[in-house]
Structures are given as C-alpha cells and as structure tokens.
LUMLUMMI-631265 format. One line per field, with one value per residue: residue number from 1; residue in one letter; y, z negated, x negated of N, C-alpha, C in turn. Coordinates in Angstrom, 2 decimals, padded with zeros to 5 digits. Each point is the difference from the previous one (the first is absolute). Layout:
<atoms>
k <- NUM/... $
r <- a/... $
n.v <- Y/... $
n.w <- Z/... $
n.u <- X/... $
ca.v <- Y/... $
ca.w <- Z/... $
ca.u <- X/... $
c.v <- Y/... $
c.w <- Z/... $
c.u <- X/... $
</atoms>
This chain:
<atoms>
k <- 1/2/3/4/5/6/7/8/9/10/11/12/13/14/15/16/17/18/19/20/21/22/23/24/25/26/27/28/29/30/31/32/33/34/35/36/37/38/39/40/41/42/43/44/45/46/47/48/49/50/51/52/53/54/55/56/57/58/59/60/61/62/63/64/65/66/67/68/69/70/71/72/73/74/75/76/77/78/79/80/81/82/83/84/85/86/87/88/89/90/91/92/93/94/95/96/97/98/99/100/101/102 $
r <- m/t/l/v/a/v/a/l/l/a/v/g/t/y/a/f/r/l/a/g/p/l/l/h/g/r/f/q/p/s/a/d/m/r/r/l/l/s/v/g/a/a/v/l/l/v/a/l/l/a/t/a/a/l/t/q/g/q/g/f/a/g/w/a/r/p/a/g/v/l/t/a/a/v/l/a/w/r/k/a/p/f/l/v/i/v/a/a/a/a/v/t/t/a/l/l/r/l/a/g/v/p $
n.v <- -011.48/-000.81/-001.28/000.91/000.90/-000.98/-000.51/000.89/000.36/-000.86/000.67/001.53/-000.40/-001.03/001.37/000.58/-000.90/000.18/001.36/-000.06/-001.44/000.39/001.05/-001.17/-000.85/000.58/000.02/000.57/000.38/001.23/000.80/001.13/-000.64/-000.78/001.22/000.54/-001.18/000.09/001.64/-000.21/-001.35/000.40/000.86/-000.99/-000.68/001.06/000.15/-001.44/-000.06/001.19/-000.55/-001.33/000.72/000.82/-000.70/000.25/-000.37/001.06/-000.62/000.55/-000.74/001.17/000.15/-001.24/000.02/001.58/-000.09/-000.98/000.63/001.26/-000.71/-000.51/001.42/000.35/-000.78/000.13/001.40/-000.58/-000.36/-000.04/-001.66/-000.41/-001.37/000.35/000.22/-001.08/-000.66/000.67/-000.41/-001.13/-000.29/000.65/-000.63/-001.26/000.16/000.72/-000.80/-000.91/000.72/-000.39/-000.09/001.27 $
n.w <- -037.16/000.29/-000.85/-000.77/000.33/-000.29/-000.90/-000.09/000.52/-000.81/-000.85/000.09/000.13/-001.06/-000.57/000.28/-000.43/-001.15/000.07/000.92/-000.47/-001.05/000.48/000.61/-000.29/-001.23/000.35/000.97/000.13/000.05/001.00/-000.42/-000.81/000.91/000.39/-000.87/-000.26/001.39/000.06/-001.05/000.66/001.09/-000.85/-000.52/000.97/000.50/-001.20/000.04/001.51/000.04/-000.91/000.67/001.17/-000.81/-000.85/-000.88/-001.04/-000.53/000.84/001.05/000.60/000.60/001.20/-000.36/-001.36/-000.23/000.23/-000.73/-000.74/000.53/-000.18/-001.67/-000.26/000.93/-000.47/-000.96/000.35/000.69/-001.42/-000.87/000.01/-000.93/000.17/000.99/-000.50/-000.87/001.04/000.71/-000.82/-000.33/001.60/000.39/-000.91/000.34/001.19/-000.29/-000.73/000.80/000.51/-001.00/000.79/-000.89 $
n.u <- 017.54/-001.23/000.12/000.72/-001.05/-000.91/000.91/000.00/-001.28/-000.22/000.99/-000.78/-000.90/000.56/000.23/-000.98/-000.86/001.00/-000.07/-000.92/-000.10/000.08/-000.95/-000.66/001.05/-000.24/-001.07/000.55/-001.34/-000.03/000.01/000.38/000.88/000.36/000.22/000.62/000.76/-000.01/000.16/000.85/000.38/000.17/000.61/000.69/-000.14/000.14/000.73/000.40/000.10/000.47/000.44/000.18/000.47/000.44/000.61/-000.53/000.58/-000.77/-000.66/-000.54/000.55/-000.37/-000.65/-000.41/000.77/000.35/-001.32/000.17/000.56/-000.73/-000.86/000.33/000.27/-001.04/-000.57/000.60/000.15/-001.10/000.59/-000.98/-000.72/000.88/-000.47/000.59/001.10/-000.13/-000.35/000.91/001.18/-000.33/-000.27/000.97/000.94/-000.37/000.10/001.02/000.11/-000.36/000.55/000.20/000.73/000.44 $
ca.v <- 000.94/000.15/-000.87/000.48/000.50/-001.07/-000.50/001.04/-000.19/-001.39/-000.23/001.06/-000.70/-001.14/000.46/000.43/-001.23/-000.85/000.65/-000.40/-001.13/000.04/001.53/-000.02/000.21/000.99/001.29/000.41/001.27/000.63/-000.26/000.98/-000.87/-001.20/000.60/000.65/-000.99/-000.33/001.00/000.29/-001.12/000.29/001.09/-000.68/-000.47/000.87/000.58/-000.85/-000.23/001.10/000.07/-001.03/000.23/001.12/000.31/-001.10/000.34/001.60/000.89/-000.06/-001.34/000.23/-000.04/-000.56/-000.88/000.42/-000.24/-001.56/-000.17/000.55/-000.96/-001.04/000.59/-000.03/-001.57/-000.50/000.82/-000.55/-001.48/-000.72/-000.76/000.35/-000.34/000.88/001.11/000.13/-000.18/001.10/001.03/-000.54/000.42/001.47/000.79/-000.31/000.76/001.40/000.19/-000.69/001.02/001.14/000.55/-000.71 $
ca.w <- 000.80/001.42/000.40/000.49/001.31/001.23/-000.01/000.45/001.26/000.63/-000.10/001.28/001.26/000.38/000.12/001.27/001.00/000.10/000.53/001.29/000.32/-000.76/000.53/001.48/000.97/-000.40/000.35/001.52/-000.18/001.24/001.20/-000.59/-001.25/000.33/000.82/-001.02/-000.48/000.69/-000.24/-001.42/-000.36/000.52/-000.43/-001.35/000.69/000.54/-001.34/-000.77/000.70/-000.40/-001.42/-000.05/000.98/-000.17/-001.47/-000.68/-001.50/-000.09/001.23/001.42/000.44/001.12/001.49/000.66/-000.11/001.06/001.50/000.14/000.02/001.36/001.02/000.22/000.59/001.08/000.34/-000.18/001.18/001.07/000.07/000.03/-000.71/-001.52/-000.53/000.85/-000.89/-001.08/000.22/000.61/-001.18/-000.93/000.56/000.15/-001.36/-000.32/000.73/-000.52/-001.34/000.46/000.56/-001.09/-000.04/-001.09 $
ca.u <- 000.32/-000.26/000.66/001.17/-000.18/000.02/001.15/001.19/-000.39/000.51/001.46/000.55/-000.69/000.57/001.48/-000.51/-000.13/001.10/001.08/-000.20/000.93/001.35/000.57/-000.29/001.46/000.78/-000.61/-000.50/-000.39/000.37/-001.29/-000.76/-000.75/-001.20/-001.22/-000.49/-000.58/-001.04/-000.78/-000.65/-001.02/-001.27/-000.59/-000.75/-001.26/-000.93/-000.79/-000.79/-001.28/-000.83/-000.48/-001.08/-001.16/-000.50/-000.72/-000.91/-000.17/000.67/-000.60/-000.11/-000.52/-001.23/000.43/-000.34/000.85/000.83/-000.30/000.20/001.35/000.51/-000.43/001.07/001.18/000.04/000.00/001.42/000.37/-000.37/000.49/-001.17/000.49/-000.24/-001.24/-001.13/000.36/-000.90/-001.41/-000.50/-000.07/-000.92/-001.30/-000.15/-000.30/-001.42/-000.86/000.02/-000.45/-001.42/-000.43/-000.07/001.30/000.89 $
c.v <- -000.34/-001.23/000.22/000.80/-000.86/-000.58/001.04/-000.14/-001.28/-000.22/000.59/-000.68/-001.03/000.57/000.54/-001.07/-000.88/000.99/000.11/-000.95/000.60/001.07/-000.39/000.33/001.23/001.62/000.41/001.15/000.74/-000.18/001.09/-000.29/-000.91/000.79/000.78/-000.96/-000.75/000.59/000.01/-001.19/000.57/001.09/-000.39/-000.84/000.68/000.87/-000.94/-000.02/001.31/000.11/-001.06/000.23/001.37/000.20/-001.20/000.38/001.35/000.82/-000.41/-001.59/-000.02/-000.26/-001.29/-001.15/000.50/-000.42/-001.34/000.02/000.72/-001.12/-001.08/000.41/000.03/-001.37/-000.39/000.56/-000.75/-001.62/-000.63/-000.96/000.26/000.11/001.26/001.62/000.00/-000.16/001.48/001.40/-000.05/000.43/001.26/000.78/-000.53/000.60/001.36/-000.03/-000.33/001.58/001.29/000.78/-000.51/-000.60 $
c.w <- 001.34/000.59/000.36/001.12/001.25/-000.10/000.72/001.47/000.77/000.38/001.14/001.27/000.67/000.37/001.62/001.16/000.18/000.46/001.47/000.38/-000.32/000.84/001.51/000.87/-000.63/000.13/001.23/-000.19/001.41/001.05/-000.59/-001.24/000.43/000.87/-001.18/-001.02/000.66/000.22/-001.24/-000.27/001.20/-000.58/-001.26/000.47/000.34/-001.05/-000.41/000.71/-000.23/-001.14/-000.38/000.96/-000.46/-001.41/-000.73/-001.42/000.33/001.06/001.25/000.32/000.69/001.29/000.41/-000.19/001.14/001.48/000.17/-000.03/001.19/001.27/000.17/000.35/001.43/000.62/-000.16/000.86/000.95/000.17/000.31/-001.07/-001.52/-000.11/000.69/-000.56/-001.20/-000.01/000.59/-001.04/-001.13/000.49/000.02/-001.34/-000.55/000.67/-000.45/-001.20/000.06/000.55/-001.08/-000.25/-001.33/000.21 $
c.u <- -000.49/001.11/001.51/000.16/-000.14/001.01/001.07/-000.54/000.23/001.36/000.30/-000.54/000.97/001.68/000.01/000.02/001.45/001.00/000.05/000.95/001.45/001.06/000.27/001.25/000.81/-000.53/-000.62/-000.41/000.24/-001.09/-000.82/-001.15/-000.98/-000.94/-000.93/-000.98/-001.20/-001.24/-000.63/-001.10/-001.26/-000.69/-000.86/-000.97/-001.05/-000.45/-000.80/-001.22/-000.75/-000.67/-000.99/-001.22/-000.84/-000.64/-000.57/-000.18/000.91/-000.56/000.31/-001.03/-001.17/000.55/-000.14/001.61/001.26/-000.21/000.27/001.44/000.60/-000.46/001.20/001.40/000.02/000.08/001.19/000.89/000.10/000.32/-001.12/000.15/-000.62/-001.78/-001.07/000.20/-000.60/-001.41/-000.55/-000.17/-000.98/-001.46/-000.04/-000.62/-001.59/-000.95/-000.32/-000.48/-001.51/-000.79/000.08/001.49/000.79/001.15 $
</atoms>
C-alpha cells in the first residue's frame, strides 16, 4: 500500500512539473490571477516561517528562537549580507539560551 501511495505521489509531482512547460504558451493568467498567486505564495511562506519559528514538537519553541528569527528578518529587510544574517540570528538565539531564556 505504501509503495502505491509513493508511486501516485511521484506521478502527480511529475505531472505538475511537466504542466508548466506544456502550458506555457497556451495559458495566460489574468493580472488579478497573477496578483492572487503572488499573494498566496507570500502567505504560504509567512505561515511556514511562523510554524518553524514558533513551534517545536507539539508546543511553543520558547522565546529565543523567535528572537533569532526576528533578528534575521530585520537584517534581511535592511539588506545585510546573508552570512551576517545567519550569524546574527544564531548568536542572538545562542546568547538568549545561554542566559536561560527558553
């Protein structure tokens, strides 16, 4: 049963990937549809960020991780280099955890 489910997911994934090149010239979404898809993608990314930043297992991840994510978000907004963003987020989280903040 598991093998059948994996095979169906693989076929579905391949079909989605193949649909883009096949429909590229035949389907022109409207401006409203393009805007809606763009907003939908942003909403999904924010939801993923919130879930990863705020939860661990079945509960709240503590305050150190969201503080590190907030530090990274502010530095990304200010257009800091990627390595600076990652290092600052890690240092912020580590220092807060070292200070006893969960």
